[in-house]
N, C-alpha and C positions, 0 to 999 in steps of 0.2 A: 664500599663506603660504610659508614657507621652512623650511629646516633649517640650523642653524649650529653652530659649535664653536670654542672657544678653548682654547689649550694653553700652559702654562708648565711647563718641566721640562728634563731633559737633552736635549742636541741629538740629533736623529734625523731620518731622511728624512721628508719630508712624507707620502709614501705609507704609512708605518708607521701614521699616525693616520687618514688620509683614505681610503685604498684597501684596505689589507690586512685591517682588522677585518671580521668577518663581517657586521656591521650598521653599517659605517662610513658616512661622509657620501656616499661614492660610491654605495653601495647605497640610501641614503636618498633619492637623487634619483629613484628609481622605486619603491621599496618601503619607505617609512617605516613604523615600527611604532606610533608614538604621535602622529602628526600629527592634529590635531583638525579641520582644515579643508583640503580639497584632498587629492589622492592622488599627484600626480606633480610633481616639482620640476625642470622641464626648460626654464625660461625664462631660463637663464643661470646662471653659477657664478663663484666667485672665491676666491682664497686670497691672504692677505697674510702675510708672514713677516719676521722680524728677523734680520739678520746680525750677527755678533759685532762689537762696538765701533762699530756704526752705529745711532743711535736712530731713523732714518727707515726705515720698512718698505718692502719691495718688494711689488708686487702682480702677479698674473696673473689676468685676467678675460676671460670670453668670453660671447657672447649666447646660445649654444645649450646643450644638455645636456652635463653633464660626461662622460658615457659616449661621446659622439661626438667628443671632442677627443683625437686620438691623440697629440698633442704633450704633453698633460698627463701621460700615463703616464710618459714619459721624464723630464720635469721632476720629478715627484713621487718618482721612484726615486732621483735623485741629489742634489737640493737638500736641505740639512739646516738645521734651525733648532731653537732652544730656546724659541721663542715664535711662535705663529701664530694667525690667525683666518681661518676659511673658511666659505663658505655656498653652498648650492644654492637656486635661486629658483623660486617659483611666483608669477608676477606678479599684482598686484592688477588691473592693466589689461594684457591681453596685448599684447606688442609695444612697450610704452612704452620708448623710448630705448635698447633693446638693451643692449650691453655697459656703457654709462654708468650703467645702473640696477642693475647687478649688484653686490652686496656682495662684499668689504668696501669701504665708502667710506673715504677717508683724508684726513688733514691733519696736517702735522707728525709727531709721534710716534704719533698715534692711528689705530686701525683700528676700524670700526663696522659693525654689521649690525642689521637690523630683521626679525624674524620676526613677521609679522602684517599688519594692514591698518587703515587709518584709515577709520572709518565716515563716510560722507558726503563723501569726498574728491572734488574739492578744495575745495568751498565751505565745508565745516565749519572748515577751518583758515585761511581767508582772514584773519580777525582776527589770528591769530598771525603769519602771514606778514608782515602789515603792521607788526609790531613790530620786524622785523629791518632792519638798515641796507640800503639799496638795493644796495650793493656785494656784500653777502652773498647776497642773492637772485639777483643776476645771475651769481654764481659757482656756483650749484647745478649739480652734475654731471648731473642728470637731472630730468625733470618728473614725478616720481612721489612718492607719499606718503613713502616711506622717505628720499628725498633731503631733503625738507623737515624731517622729524623729525631727521635728522642735522644740518641747519643749526641747528636750535633747540638741540640738544645742544652743538654746536661753539661756538655763541655763548656759552653758559655756561662752557664750558671756557676759552675765551679771556678771559673775565672773571675767571678765577681759581677757579672752582668745582672742588672735588674730583670725581673721576670718578663715584663713586656718587651724590653729590648732584646732579650734572648730569643723570644718567639719571632719578633719582627725581622731580626737579622737572619735567622735561620730560614724563614719563609722566602725572603728575597734571594738568599743564596741558593736554596734548592730550586726555586723557580728559574733562576738564571741557568742552571745546568740541566734542568728538566722542565722546559716550558710546557704549559697546559696542565701541569700538575694541580691537583686539588689539595689544598693545605689548610684545612680548618683545624687549628691546634687549640688545645685546652690545657691549662696548667694551673695548679693551686699549691699553696703551702699551708692551707688551713686558715689563713688570715686574709689573703689576697687571691683574686682570680685574674688570670690573663688569658686572652683568647684571640684568635684571628679568624676572620671571615675571608676565605680565599677559595672560591669555587663551589660553595654549598651554603645552605641556609644557616643562620645563627640569629638568636633572639635573646633578650634579657627581660627580667622582671625585677624591678627595684622598689623597695619600700625603705627609704633612707632611715638609717638608724635601727632597722629591724632585720631585713633580709635582702639578699641579692641572689637571683637565680640566673645562670647563663646556660643556654641549652640549644641544641641543634634546631629544635622547634618547640613551640609552646606546648605544655602538657595539659592545658585547659583553654577555655575561651575568655579568660580574664582580659578585659579591654586595655589593661595597663602593660601588657607585653609590648615590647618595641623590637622591630626588626633592626639588625645590624647590617649596614650596607656592605656589599662585597668590597674587597680590598681595604679592610679596616682592622685596626688593632683595638681591642677592648681591654681596659684595665679597671678592675672593680674591687671594692671592699664592701663591708656591710653598710657603709654610709654614702658611697659615691661611685658613680660609673663614668668613665672617661673614654670617649671614642676618638681615635686618631687615624686619619687616612694613611694607607700604605702605598708607597710608590712602586710602580712596576720596576723590576730590575733592568739594568741596561741591556740593550739587544746584544 
């Protein structure tokens, strides 16, 4: 499992969201409060952020625990952004592909993270992998379940699907082939956030017109945090949050 967070709002230092909060992503790497599977997220971390007037995000990823990276503290102190996606990782298979398997995955304007695990990986998703063009399979960043789930989402995005629809259809398709998978997905293009709650915790904090935060768990005890029910799609901007129930796939 993993912990992840996406933010849309006023520009601020990365550390203000990830390091400084008492229960922020930095602390969630060793002491998550609501993680249902696993206890330590030390198998890599990453953050992707958007600079003003540049639709393609930058990324910083490492294969080890976030607390062991002394350079990240300096980066997080001075780099500012009004949109980001970050994650700390507890690998489904320890050691698989190192930094390449650490979220966020990226393509064009999009950043993506998967909090969960595909049941029966890799055999369960072999039929879905076979539906992707060979070039897309060969371009997978890593040989892990999250990378293939990202490839399935990305294929839909490139076909013109809206972000929330791409996540919802991918979750239901993966769940049909691999029942009991945990598929909390998080996606942003710097202007919109889409996420699914499917097997683990998800929450959001919204101040309409100012900021929206979507995270595996609250980074503080602000009473305005709201839990997202399981089997739900979340679509958010800086001004609005919409929750839509997700149906189970056919048996």
